[in-house]
VOMIKE-779497 format. One line per 2 residues: for each residue x, y, z of N, C-alpha, C. Coordinates in Angstrom, 1 decimal. Example, Ala and Ser with C-alpha at 12.3 -4.5 7.8 and 13.67 -1.06 7.14 Angstrom:
BEGIN
13.2:-5.7:7.8:12.3:-4.5:7.8:13.2:-3.3:7.8  12.8:-2.2:7.1:13.7:-1.1:7.1:12.9:0.0:7.9
END
This chain:
BEGIN
121.7:134.3:158.6:121.0:135.5:158.5:119.6:135.2:158.0  118.6:135.7:158.6:117.2:135.4:158.2:116.9:136.0:156.8
116.0:135.4:156.1:115.5:135.9:154.8:114.6:137.1:155.0  114.9:138.2:154.3:114.0:139.4:154.5:113.0:139.4:153.3
111.8:139.5:153.6:110.7:139.4:152.6:110.1:140.8:152.3  110.4:141.8:153.1:109.8:143.1:152.9:108.3:143.0:152.9
107.7:142.4:153.9:106.3:142.1:154.0:105.4:143.3:154.0  105.8:144.5:154.6:104.9:145.6:154.6:104.6:146.1:153.2
105.7:146.2:152.4:105.5:146.7:151.0:104.8:145.7:150.1  105.0:144.4:150.3:104.3:143.3:149.6:102.8:143.4:149.9
102.5:143.5:151.2:101.1:143.5:151.6:100.4:144.8:151.1  101.1:145.9:151.1:100.5:147.1:150.6:100.2:147.0:149.1
101.2:146.4:148.3:101.0:146.2:146.9:99.8:145.3:146.6  99.7:144.2:147.4:98.6:143.3:147.2:97.2:144.0:147.5
97.2:144.8:148.6:96.0:145.5:149.0:95.6:146.5:147.9  96.6:147.2:147.3:96.3:148.1:146.3:95.7:147.5:145.1
96.2:146.3:144.7:95.7:145.6:143.5:94.3:145.1:143.8  94.1:144.5:145.0:92.8:144.0:145.3:91.7:145.1:145.5
92.2:146.3:145.9:91.2:147.4:146.0:90.8:147.9:144.6  91.8:147.9:143.7:91.4:148.3:142.3:90.6:147.3:141.6
90.6:146.1:142.0:89.8:145.1:141.3:88.5:144.8:142.0  88.1:145.6:143.0:86.9:145.4:143.7:85.7:145.5:142.8
84.8:144.5:142.9:83.6:144.5:142.0:83.8:143.6:140.8  85.0:143.1:140.5:85.2:142.2:139.4:84.6:140.8:139.8
84.3:140.0:138.7:83.6:138.8:138.9:84.5:137.7:139.4  84.0:136.9:140.4:84.7:135.7:140.8:86.1:136.0:141.5
87.0:135.1:141.2:88.3:135.1:141.9:89.1:136.4:141.5  88.7:137.1:140.5:89.5:138.2:140.0:89.4:139.4:141.0
88.4:139.3:141.9:88.2:140.3:142.9:88.7:139.9:144.3  89.0:138.6:144.4:89.3:138.0:145.7:90.8:137.5:145.9
91.3:136.9:144.8:92.7:136.4:144.9:93.7:137.2:144.2  94.8:137.5:144.8:95.8:138.4:144.3:96.3:137.8:142.9
96.5:136.5:142.8:97.1:136.0:141.6:96.2:136.3:140.4  94.9:136.2:140.5:94.0:136.5:139.4:93.7:138.0:139.3
93.7:138.7:140.4:93.4:140.1:140.4:94.5:140.9:139.7  95.7:140.4:139.9:96.9:141.1:139.2:96.7:141.0:137.7
96.3:139.9:137.2:96.1:139.8:135.7:95.0:140.6:135.3  93.9:140.6:136.0:92.7:141.4:135.6:93.0:142.9:135.7
93.8:143.3:136.7:94.2:144.7:136.8:95.1:145.1:135.6  96.0:144.3:135.2:96.8:144.6:134.0:96.0:144.7:132.8
95.1:143.8:132.5:94.2:143.8:131.4:93.4:145.1:131.4  92.9:145.4:132.5:92.0:146.6:132.6:92.8:147.9:132.3
94.1:147.9:132.7:94.9:149.1:132.4:95.2:149.2:130.9  95.4:148.0:130.3:95.7:148.0:128.8:94.4:148.5:128.1
93.3:148.0:128.5:92.0:148.4:127.8:91.7:149.8:128.0  92.0:150.3:129.2:91.7:151.8:129.5:92.6:152.6:128.7
93.9:152.3:128.5:94.9:153.1:127.7:94.4:153.1:126.3  94.1:151.9:125.8:93.7:151.8:124.4:92.4:152.6:124.1
91.4:152.5:125.0:90.1:153.1:124.8:90.1:154.6:125.0  91.0:155.1:125.8:91.1:156.6:125.9:91.5:157.2:124.5
92.2:156.4:123.7:92.5:156.9:122.4:91.4:156.6:121.4  90.8:155.4:121.6:89.7:155.0:120.7:88.5:155.9:120.8
88.3:156.4:122.0:87.1:157.3:122.3:87.1:158.5:121.3  88.3:159.1:121.1:88.4:160.2:120.2:88.0:159.9:118.8
88.4:158.7:118.3:88.0:158.2:117.0:86.5:158.0:116.9  85.9:157.4:117.9:84.5:157.1:118.0:83.6:158.4:118.0
84.1:159.4:118.7:83.3:160.7:118.8:83.4:161.4:117.4  84.6:161.4:116.8:84.7:162.0:115.5:83.8:161.3:114.5
83.7:160.0:114.5:82.8:159.3:113.6:81.3:159.6:113.9  81.0:159.8:115.2:79.6:160.2:115.5:79.3:161.6:115.0
80.2:162.5:115.2:80.0:163.9:114.7:79.8:163.9:113.2  80.6:163.1:112.5:80.5:163.0:111.0:79.2:162.5:110.6
78.7:161.4:111.3:77.4:160.8:111.0:76.3:161.9:111.2  76.3:162.6:112.2:75.3:163.6:112.5:75.3:164.7:111.5
76.5:165.2:111.1:76.6:166.3:110.2:76.1:165.8:108.8  76.5:164.6:108.4:76.1:164.0:107.1:74.5:163.9:107.1
73.9:163.5:108.2:72.5:163.4:108.2:71.8:164.7:108.0  72.3:165.7:108.7:71.8:167.1:108.6:72.0:167.7:107.2
73.2:167.4:106.6:73.5:167.8:105.3:72.5:167.2:104.2  72.3:166.0:104.4:71.4:165.3:103.4:70.0:165.9:103.5
69.5:166.3:104.7:68.2:166.9:104.8:68.2:168.3:104.1  69.4:168.9:104.0:69.5:170.2:103.3:70.0:170.1:101.9
70.0:168.8:101.4:70.3:168.6:99.9:71.8:168.8:99.5  72.7:168.3:100.4:74.1:168.4:100.0:74.8:167.2:100.7
75.8:166.6:100.0:76.5:165.5:100.6:77.6:166.1:101.6  78.0:165.2:102.6:78.9:165.6:103.6:80.2:166.1:103.0
80.7:165.4:102.1:82.1:165.8:101.5:82.0:167.1:100.8  80.9:167.4:100.1:80.7:168.7:99.4:80.6:169.8:100.4
79.8:169.5:101.5:79.6:170.5:102.6:80.9:170.9:103.2  81.7:169.9:103.5:83.0:170.2:104.2:84.0:170.9:103.3
83.9:170.5:102.0:84.8:171.3:101.0:84.3:172.7:100.9  83.0:172.9:100.9:82.5:174.3:100.9:82.8:175.1:102.1
82.7:174.5:103.3:83.0:175.1:104.5:84.4:175.6:104.5  85.4:174.7:104.1:86.8:175.1:104.0:87.0:176.2:103.0
86.3:176.1:101.9:86.5:177.1:100.8:86.0:178.5:101.2  84.9:178.5:102.0:84.3:179.7:102.5:85.1:180.3:103.7
86.1:179.6:104.2:86.9:180.1:105.3:86.2:180.0:106.7  85.2:179.1:106.8:84.5:179.0:108.1:85.3:177.9:108.9
85.8:178.3:110.1:86.7:177.5:110.8:85.9:176.9:112.1  84.9:176.1:111.8:84.2:175.3:112.9:84.6:173.9:112.8
84.9:173.3:113.9:85.3:171.9:113.9:84.0:171.0:113.9  84.2:169.7:113.7:83.1:168.8:113.5:82.2:168.7:114.7
82.8:168.9:115.9:82.0:168.8:117.1:81.0:170.0:117.2  81.5:171.2:116.8:80.6:172.4:116.8:79.6:172.3:115.7
80.0:171.8:114.6:79.0:171.6:113.5:77.9:170.6:113.8  78.3:169.5:114.5:77.4:168.5:115.0:76.4:169.1:116.0
76.9:169.9:116.9:76.0:170.6:117.9:75.0:171.5:117.2  75.5:172.3:116.2:74.6:173.2:115.4:73.6:172.4:114.7
74.0:171.3:114.1:73.0:170.4:113.3:71.9:169.9:114.2  72.2:169.6:115.4:71.2:169.1:116.4:70.3:170.2:117.0
71.0:171.2:117.5:70.3:172.2:118.3:69.8:173.5:117.6  70.5:173.8:116.5:70.1:175.0:115.8:70.1:174.8:114.3
69.0:174.2:113.8:68.8:173.8:112.4:68.9:175.0:111.5  68.4:176.1:111.9:68.4:177.3:111.0:69.8:177.8:110.7
70.6:177.8:111.8:72.0:178.2:111.6:72.8:177.3:110.8  72.5:176.0:110.9:73.1:175.0:110.1:72.7:175.1:108.6
71.4:175.4:108.4:71.0:175.6:107.0:71.7:176.8:106.4  71.9:177.8:107.2:72.6:179.0:106.7:74.1:178.6:106.3
74.7:177.8:107.1:76.0:177.3:106.8:76.0:176.5:105.5  75.0:175.7:105.4:74.9:174.8:104.1:74.8:175.7:102.9
74.0:176.8:103.0:73.9:177.7:101.9:75.2:178.4:101.5  76.0:178.8:102.6:77.3:179.4:102.4:78.3:178.4:101.7
78.2:177.1:102.2:79.0:176.1:101.6:78.7:175.8:100.2  77.4:175.8:99.9:77.0:175.6:98.5:77.5:176.7:97.6
77.4:177.9:98.1:77.8:179.1:97.3:79.3:179.0:97.1  80.1:178.6:98.1:81.5:178.5:98.0:82.0:177.4:97.0
81.2:176.3:97.0:81.6:175.2:96.1:81.3:175.6:94.7  80.2:176.3:94.5:79.8:176.7:93.1:80.8:177.8:92.6
81.4:178.6:93.5:82.3:179.7:93.0:83.6:179.1:92.6
END
């Protein structure tokens, strides 16, 4: 009985991997053996970095809010404590956008936070 290799499925799998590694440097885009490893690594990095992206954006928002707070004479931690005490439910992304695009509104929030911390 002849050996069955299931060539159509194997060829399709190899084509799929080589298509996904198109543009990679050197043998990683041309030879299946190396493209397979590069594809696996790329998937691992993509999975990790989809989660890491959320952390990095949160850090960026905090940095922006802190800079705007310092310009208004309050520390970031005191500002956030005041915001929560005043019952203002804006997330860091929204606060960051306010700090960049609407400085007057952010200054008003800082005043409310200062009043809430003092009370």
